[in-house]
C-alpha positions in Angstrom: 157.3 127.8 168.6 158.4 126.4 164.9 160.1 123.4 164.3 163.8 123.3 162.8 163.2 121.6 159.6 166.2 121.7 158.4 167.5 119.3 161.4 164.5 117.2 160.5 166.0 116.7 157.2 169.9 115.5 157.9 168.7 113.1 160.4 166.4 112.0 158.2 169.5 111.0 155.9 171.3 109.4 158.0 168.4 107.3 159.7 165.6 107.3 157.3 165.0 102.9 156.6 165.7 101.8 153.9 161.7 101.6 152.5 161.5 100.0 148.5 158.7 102.6 148.1 161.5 105.3 149.1 163.9 104.1 146.6 164.0 106.4 143.2 162.8 103.2 141.4 160.0 103.0 142.6 156.9 104.1 140.4 153.8 106.1 142.2 151.8 102.6 141.6 154.3 100.8 143.7 153.5 104.2 146.5 149.6 103.6 145.8 150.3 99.8 147.1 152.0 100.9 150.0 150.3 103.2 151.4 147.3 100.7 151.0 148.9 98.3 152.3 150.8 99.7 155.8 147.8 101.8 157.1 147.0 99.1 160.0 150.0 97.2 159.3 153.3 96.9 160.0 155.9 97.8 158.1 157.8 94.0 158.8 154.5 92.4 157.6 153.7 94.3 154.6 157.1 94.6 152.8 157.4 91.0 152.0 153.7 91.0 150.4 154.9 94.6 148.7 157.5 92.6 147.1 155.8 89.8 145.7 152.6 91.9 144.9 155.5 94.5 142.7 156.3 91.5 140.9 152.9 89.9 140.2 151.4 93.1 139.1 153.8 95.6 137.9 151.7 98.2 136.5 147.7 99.0 137.4 146.6 97.1 135.1 147.8 94.0 135.1 146.1 94.2 139.1 142.9 95.1 137.4 143.1 91.8 134.8 143.4 89.9 137.7 139.8 87.9 139.7 139.4 89.3 143.1 139.6 86.3 144.8 143.4 85.7 143.2 144.2 89.5 144.9 142.7 88.3 148.3 144.7 85.2 148.1 147.8 86.8 147.3 147.0 89.7 150.2 147.5 87.1 152.4 147.0 88.0 156.5 147.5 91.5 155.8 144.4 92.0 157.8 141.2 93.9 156.9 141.0 92.2 153.5 138.5 94.9 152.2 141.5 97.1 150.9 142.6 94.7 148.7 139.1 94.7 146.7 139.8 99.1 147.0 143.4 98.4 144.9 141.9 96.6 142.6 138.6 98.6 142.4 141.3 101.7 141.8 143.9 99.5 140.2 140.9 98.8 137.1 140.0 103.5 137.4 143.8 103.3 136.6 143.4 101.2 133.5 140.8 102.0 132.2 140.4 106.2 132.8 144.4 107.2 133.5 146.0 105.2 130.3 147.8 102.8 133.3 149.5 105.5 134.2 148.5 107.0 138.8 147.6 110.2 138.9 149.8 112.6 140.3 146.6 115.8 141.1 144.9 115.5 144.8 141.7 115.5 143.6 141.9 113.2 140.5 143.7 110.6 143.4 140.2 111.1 145.0 138.3 111.0 142.8 139.5 107.0 142.3 137.9 104.3 144.3 138.1 103.7 147.8 141.2 106.9 147.6 140.7 108.9 150.7 142.6 111.8 151.8 145.1 110.2 153.2 146.2 108.5 150.7 145.4 111.2 147.7 148.5 113.9 149.2 150.4 110.2 150.1 150.9 109.4 146.7 151.0 113.0 145.0 154.0 113.7 147.8 155.7 110.7 147.4 155.2 108.9 144.5 155.2 112.7 142.3 157.6 115.0 145.2 154.7 117.3 144.9 154.5 120.2 147.4 151.3 119.1 150.3 150.6 118.5 153.7 150.5 114.8 154.6 149.4 113.5 158.0 149.0 110.7 160.1 149.4 109.8 163.1 153.3 110.2 163.6 153.3 112.9 162.3 150.1 114.5 164.5 152.3 113.6 167.2 155.1 114.8 166.5 153.5 118.1 165.8 151.6 118.3 169.3 154.5 117.9 170.8 157.1 119.7 169.1 155.1 122.9 168.3 152.4 122.5 170.5 153.6 121.1 173.4 151.4 118.5 174.3 151.7 115.2 175.4 150.0 114.0 172.0 147.8 115.2 169.0 144.1 113.9 171.3 141.4 113.7 168.9 141.8 114.3 164.9 141.5 118.5 163.5 141.5 117.3 159.2 141.7 121.6 159.4 143.5 122.9 162.0 146.4 119.8 161.3 147.2 120.4 157.6 147.8 123.6 158.7 149.9 122.8 161.1 152.2 120.4 158.6 151.8 123.0 156.0 153.1 125.8 158.0 156.3 123.6 158.5 156.6 122.5 155.0 159.8 123.9 153.0 158.1 126.5 149.2 159.5 124.0 146.9 158.1 120.1 146.0 161.0 118.1 146.4 162.1 119.2 150.2 158.3 119.2 151.1 157.9 115.8 150.3 161.0 114.7 151.9 160.4 116.5 155.7 156.6 115.2 154.9 158.5 111.6 154.9 161.2 112.7 157.3 158.8 113.7 159.9 156.3 110.4 159.5 159.5 109.4 160.0 160.6 110.9 163.8 157.3 109.6 164.7 157.5 105.6 164.0 160.8 106.2 164.8 162.5 108.8 167.2 159.2 110.7 168.9 156.7 107.2 169.8 153.5 107.2 171.5 155.0 105.1 174.6 158.8 105.8 175.9 160.3 108.5 172.8 164.0 108.6 172.3 164.1 112.6 173.1 167.5 111.6 173.5 167.9 111.2 169.9 165.9 113.8 168.8 167.5 116.0 166.7 165.3 119.0 167.4 165.1 117.8 171.2 166.7 121.4 172.3 164.0 123.4 171.0 161.0 121.2 171.5 157.8 122.8 173.1 157.5 119.4 175.5 160.2 119.1 176.5 160.5 122.9 178.1 156.7 122.6 179.1 158.5 119.3 181.0 157.0 116.7 179.0 152.9 116.8 180.2 150.9 113.8 180.1 148.4 113.7 177.9 145.4 114.3 179.2 142.5 113.9 176.6 139.6 111.3 176.5 141.1 107.5 177.0 141.9 106.0 173.8 139.9 102.2 173.2 141.8 99.4 173.4 141.2 97.3 170.4 141.4 93.7 171.4 141.1 90.9 168.5 140.9 87.2 169.9 137.1 86.6 169.9 136.0 89.5 167.9 134.4 89.3 164.1 137.0 90.5 162.4 139.2 86.9 164.2 136.3 85.0 162.8 135.9 86.7 159.4 139.8 86.5 158.4 139.7 82.5 159.8 136.7 81.7 157.4 139.0 83.7 155.0 141.6 81.5 155.7 139.9 78.0 155.2 138.7 79.5 152.2 142.6 79.8 151.0 143.3 77.0 152.1 141.8 75.5 149.2 141.5 75.6 145.4 138.4 74.5 145.3 134.4 76.0 147.1 133.7 74.2 150.4 130.9 73.3 151.3 128.7 75.3 154.7 130.2 72.3 156.8 133.9 73.1 156.4 133.7 77.3 156.9 131.4 75.5 160.4 134.9 74.0 161.8 136.4 77.4 161.4 135.0 78.6 165.0 132.9 77.2 167.5 130.1 80.3 167.5 127.3 79.1 165.4 125.5 82.5 165.4 129.3 84.5 165.3 130.3 82.3 162.3 127.4 82.5 160.5 127.0 86.5 160.9 130.5 87.2 160.0 130.2 84.6 157.1 127.2 87.0 156.1 128.9 89.8 156.4 132.1 88.6 154.3 129.1 87.8 151.3 128.2 91.2 151.6 131.1 93.0 151.3 132.0 91.5 148.6 135.2 89.2 149.8 132.8 85.7 149.2 130.9 84.2 146.5 127.9 81.5 147.3 128.8 78.8 143.9 125.5 77.8 142.2 125.5 75.1 143.8 125.6 75.9 147.8 128.8 76.2 148.6 131.7 79.4 149.2 134.5 80.0 147.5 136.4 83.7 147.0 135.3 85.8 144.3 136.1 85.3 141.3 137.0 82.4 140.6 134.0 79.8 140.2 132.4 81.3 137.8 
């Protein structure tokens, strides 16, 4: 069973969201910033912060020159703040090793600090229009249903997933890159995990999942991620305290952020280890790089 890729591209031309990192004027640097920000974070939360970052740091060297604390402040509440430091490290490498130009080659992108396989392929495809499979959760779900007739993609398999998507891509770079974006958008807007809008799907007539009677997913149950009371929440609350002041704060100020002293201190220690917080010479705490 194959996918009518022309139908998917036609649908994308009409239905694609107007996202700033998809516009022709967006640089590969803008694409890289968007891809890091969009990891585990919805588009609606990313878009305003992305605009702020690209206005403030329009090229890698501008971000590289900023103190890490300033970068963490600008990251705000996008979550998973280590991504901000990874992006800062990548910007330093691009500025010093690549003439302030984001590399276009997947292997070179992979050599940058903090850049994984998905991000490298996404930048090559969406930043440079290259033909390379870009596989995220949405794409895997579309392929699982339309090609394999399964209710969901199940556990990831890099070899299988890349092969499945590569088989769908046109030979030429530009339409291949566009199809990668279209498959992603189809999974995000129509072929959703819950309540898919099959009536709006451009390939519903040939969908293997439809032909099989839309079987339910029968694989292992996916873990439900909670947030309230987790170390992730406590770390975020501690960072909120530091982002809310221009000066280092004493430990007693951080102690007000969370009532469980054991969990709070464990989370503070982990922030120090991760380089997201630093301790000043007088024993106070601050975001990194702002107070020597």
